[in-house]
N, C-alpha and C positions, 0 to 999 in steps of 0.2 A: 660659190661654183664657181671654177673656170668658164670663160668662153668657149671653149672648145667643147667641153662637156656637154654644155647646155645645149649647142648647135647640133651636137652629135647624136645627143639623146632625142632631140625634137625631130631632127631627119630621120631616126629609126622609127619614128611614129608617124612619119609622112607629114608634117607639120608645112603648112602653107603660111603665106605673109598675112592672112585674114585672122582677124581674133574671133575666137569660140565663144567667148564669154567676159561676163565682166571681170576685171582684173580682182582678184582677190588682196593683193598685196600692197599695203601702203608706200613700200618701200621700191617700188617696182613703176616708174612714172609711164605715161603713154608714150613718149619720145624716147623710153629706154631703148640699147641695140636689144635689150634681150625680151623686151615685153611680148610680142606675139609668140615665143617660144615658150617663157616661163606661163605664160597665159594656158596654151596647148598643155602643158605638161601638168599644172593644176585642173584643167577639167577633166583630163583623163585620168586622174587620181594617182600620177607618178610622184608628183612632190606636194608637200602639204604645209610648207612653212613651219613657223614657230606658231605658239599659243596667244602672241600677242599681235596676230595680223600681220607680221611682217616674215618676207622672204629669207632675208639675212645672205644678200648674194655675194657679200663682200668678205663673210665670215669662213676659215677653212674649216670642211667636214672632217669627219672622223672616216674611217673605212668603213664602219659599219652603216654609217648614215649612207655612204654611197652605196652598199650592198643593197640596203633596204631600197635603194631608188631602182638598184638594177634589176631586183628583184621584182617589182611592179611591173618594170617595163617588161620584161618576158612575160608575166602573167597576161599583159594586153597585147602580145605575140610582137613585139618588138626585136629587130636582128640586134642583137647586142653581142654576138658571142665574142668578141674581143676582153669587153668589159665582164663578160659572165666567167670568163678562164682568169683573169686579173683577178678576180673577187673571189674566185672558188670557195677557199675557206669560211670567208665568210658568209657566203651564200648557202654552204654547207650548215652552217651553225643555225641558219635560218629555215631548215628544212627545204632547201631548193635544189634539185638534183640537178647538175650540170655536166654529167659524165661526156654526154654524147657530144655537147658543145668544146669539151676540154679536147677531144679527138680530134672534132673538125679543127679547130685552130691551133693544133698540135699535131698534124699530121704524119710530118718525118720525127722520130726521136731518134737521138744517138746516146746509147751507152756503151761503156768499157770495161776493160778486166786487164790487171796486171798482176802476172804470177812469178815469183823466183821460186826456182825448186834446185835442191840437191841431193844428187843419188849417188849412193856408195853400194857397188858389186862386190861380193865376197865368195869365195870358195873354187868351184872350177870357172867360174868367170869372175876375173879381177879385174874392176875399173870403176871410175866413178864420172861424173858429169855434174855440170851446175849450168842453168840456163836462165833468159829473164823471156819471158815470153807476154807480149802486148797483143790485147784484140780490142778492135772497134765493131760495134753491132750499128747496123743503122736500120732501122724498121719504119715504114709507110702502110699506112691505110691506104687500099685502091678503093674501095667501098665498105660500105655496112658488112659485107660477107668475106672480102679478101684483104690478105696482109702481104706484104712482101718483105722478107728478111735478108739481109747479107752481113758478112763478117770478113774483114780484113786481120790478116794476122801476121804478126812481125816477131822472129825468135833470135836472140841473141845467144849464142854459144860462148860462154865466159873460160870454158875449159882450153881452146884452142889458144894459142899465141896470138893469132891473127883476128881474134873473136868474130869469127864466121857468125854472119847474120843472114837471115832469108825473110823475104816478104811475100806473101800470097794472097791470093781473094781464096777463102777456105770454104765461104756457105754463100748460096744463092737461091734463095727459094721462096716458094708461094704457098700459103694456106687460105683456103676457102672451102666454101660450100658447093656442093651439085645436090639440090634435092636434100635427101637423108644423109647424104655421103658427105663424111669431113676428107679433103682433099691436100695433100701435101706432094708438091713434085719440085725437081731442082737439085741442087747438092745440098743435103742436110745431114745432120749426125743421125746415124742408125744405129740402137742398141738393141742387140737382140738376144732374147734369152737372159734378161738383165746383164748383159755384156758379157755373160760367158761362151757364148759364140761368138759374138762380133759388137765391137763399139768402136765406130770409125764414121767420118764422113760416107756419105753414098750418094751416086748420081741415078737418080729414079724417081718413081713416082710412086706415092702409098695412098690406099683408102681404108677408110674406115667408117664402120657401121654399128650404132649401137651405144648404150650407155651402160646401164647394170650389166649385161652380157654383151661384151665388146669382140667384134670381128675386123683384124685390122690385115691386109694384104696389100703386096709389093712386088715391084719388080724392078731391076737397075743394074749397075754394076759397081762392085765394092772397091773401095780405093785402100791403097798402101798408105799407112800412116806417114810412114818416114820418107816416103818417095825413093826407096830402095832402087838403085840402078844397078843393071845385070847388062854387060856387056854395051855399054854405053847408053842403054834405054833404060826410062824409069817405067817399072812393071808394076800392074795392078796387083790385090789380092785375089781378086777372082773376075769374071767377064759375067755372062748371063747369071745372076742372080735374082731368085723367087724368093720369097718367105709369106708366111701366115701367121697368124697367133688368133686363140681364141681364149678370152678370160672373162672372167666372171666373179663376184663374192657371195659367199654365204655367211651371212653374219660378220665376224671378224676373220673369217676364212677366206682368202682368195686364191684362186685356181687359174694356171694357164697351160694352155697345151700350143707348141709352137713346131711348126716344119721349117726347114732351111733348105736351099739348093744352090749350089755352089760351084760353076763351070769353070775349069782352066785355074784351079787355087794357085795361088802365088806365082812366081816365076817359072814353076814348071809346065808346062803345057801337057795336057792330056790328062790332068789330076781332077777328078771329079769328087765332089762329097756331097753327100744329103745326110742333114742331120733331124733328129726329132728330139723334143725336151721337153718334159713335163716338171711341173714347180708347183708346189704350195707354200704359202705363208700364213701366219696366225698369228693378229696381234694381240697379245694379252692384256695390254693397256696402251694409253696414246705414247708410252716411252718404249716398251719394249717388245719387240717382233722377233720372232723366229721361223726359218725358211728352210726349204729343202728342194732340190732340184735334181732331176737325172735326166741324162743325155745320151744319143746314141748316135753313132755316125756310121759311114761306110767307105772311108777315105782309105782303099785297102792296100794302097802303095806303102803307106807308113804301117810299121810293126807294133805289137803291142794291142792292149785292148782296144775295141771300137766303141765301148761305154767309159761313163763316168757320174760322179754326182759330185754336188756341191751344197754344203750346209753352211747359214748363214744366222747369226745372232746380233742384233743392233739393238742399241739403248742410246735413247734422245738423240741429237745431233745437232752441231752447230748452225747458228740462223745468223747472218752477215748482219740483219738489223736490230739483233738482240746480244748487248754486250754481255760477257760472260756464260752465254750460250754454251753446251759441250755434247759432244758424242763420242759413242764407242761400238767397234764393229769388229766382230772377230768370224772368219770364214775357215771352212776346212776343203780343199780341193782334192780329187783323185780323178783326172780328166785324162782319156787317151788323148793320143794327137789326132785322131778323126773327128773329133767333138768340139773342137774351136779352130775358128780360120783368124780372128784378131781379138785377143781377148783384152777386157777392159782392165784389168789388174797394171799397177805401176811396175810389178816383179818381171820374172824374164819369162814367164811360160811361150811366150812368145819366139824365144831366140832358139837356134838350131841345136843348140845345148840338148833341149828338152823335144823339139819336134822330130828331131832325129833320132830320139832314143823312147820312142813309144810313148810321149805326154809329160806329165808331171802329177805329182801328190804332194801335200804338203799343205801348211796354213797362213795366214797372213792375219795381223791386227793391226788396226789404227785408231787414233784419236783424234778427234779436232777442236778448236777451242776459239772464240770470238773475241780477238784481243782488245779491239775496239769498234766501233761501227763500221761495216764493210771492211772489215779486216780479220781475216781467218787464218788462222795457222793449222796445219794439219801434218801427223807423222806417221808412217806406214812402216812395219815389218815384214816380211817375206823369207819363209824359209820353206824353200822347194827341193824336192829329189825327182831323179828321172824315174819313169816307171818300169825302164827297160837298164840294167846295170846299175851303177854305183855312183853317179854323178849328182853334184849338188852346187847350190849357187844361194846364197843368202844376200836380200838387198835392204837398204836403209832408204827411204825416199821421205823427203822433207818439203814442206811448200809453204808460202805464204801468199795468201792471193788478195789484192786490192780491187774492189769492184767502185764504178761511179756510173 
């Protein structure tokens, strides 16, 4: 055993210079630098040497031997957090739980994601785009109940000859508990009505209560995804925004009801929208799920229907950690312009072609596949028509996402 490890372990147990019992090891004489420390560790049952009565201090230990020593020290109440985190795998195989210690020793964690995507639009909107997006996530444990999350994003536009890029601080929020309430506050991503109403960053606060039947409510300001500039000013998708969702499960059936209120929608001041949504989904087995959603809005300034619906069928799904895993999703949409603010799709539902012509109807299909661990490819196809008139647009979206 290395000198530093013996001293560190002994100090963790509060070793003093005095001997506690007769030395049990023939190869550790009274004048040895480690005599008192080894003596204490042996007396405490932390180390027991070898069957021949020797300590074997000059012999290299295996990681499992070291893990056994750490486990015994932990059982005695020694503060060995860093050693526990280092030997977490070996301790786990010995049945020693070290999750709390790992959390304490690794208080701040950094993860990331790199996504390359190509988009090709055809029909009444004819263009293409290709971008590289990098995201760095930082999470920090404030205490047992509260955690901080931040995210920096860089986007490089390869379509332009100048190679335009932009770096922004996209997320900064805390999660925690206040009594029986789960709290989220700051700038977080907010996906309302499964993204069929809104899916974008959101500056606000959200409270949730319940488990089997869960009530979620929030208030804040909706943000514009692309930072659209009007008259030299960046605009928001909405100002004061309120929302509430109530959901639960009955066997394999999931039910959700939601209400969403947006004031001063998009860049046009004075337009408000109130949207109701009811959804149900049924899991036939662990792989196949079918869902339907009804929506109703009252943004009267937009022509066309004030209601809509979405039907979704999904089968399996690619998992970043499982090479060769894959999934398929198909959706049919029929949504009036008053039923959504910032749609989750990578098609053109948010384009003025559709918002000015009563909304959209059509379908999307997409497939994903895990090429290698933490590398997932996805291809999506959208075919949408305007609710009013005869305009249409088709979109091919493809991406490869690397996570680390």
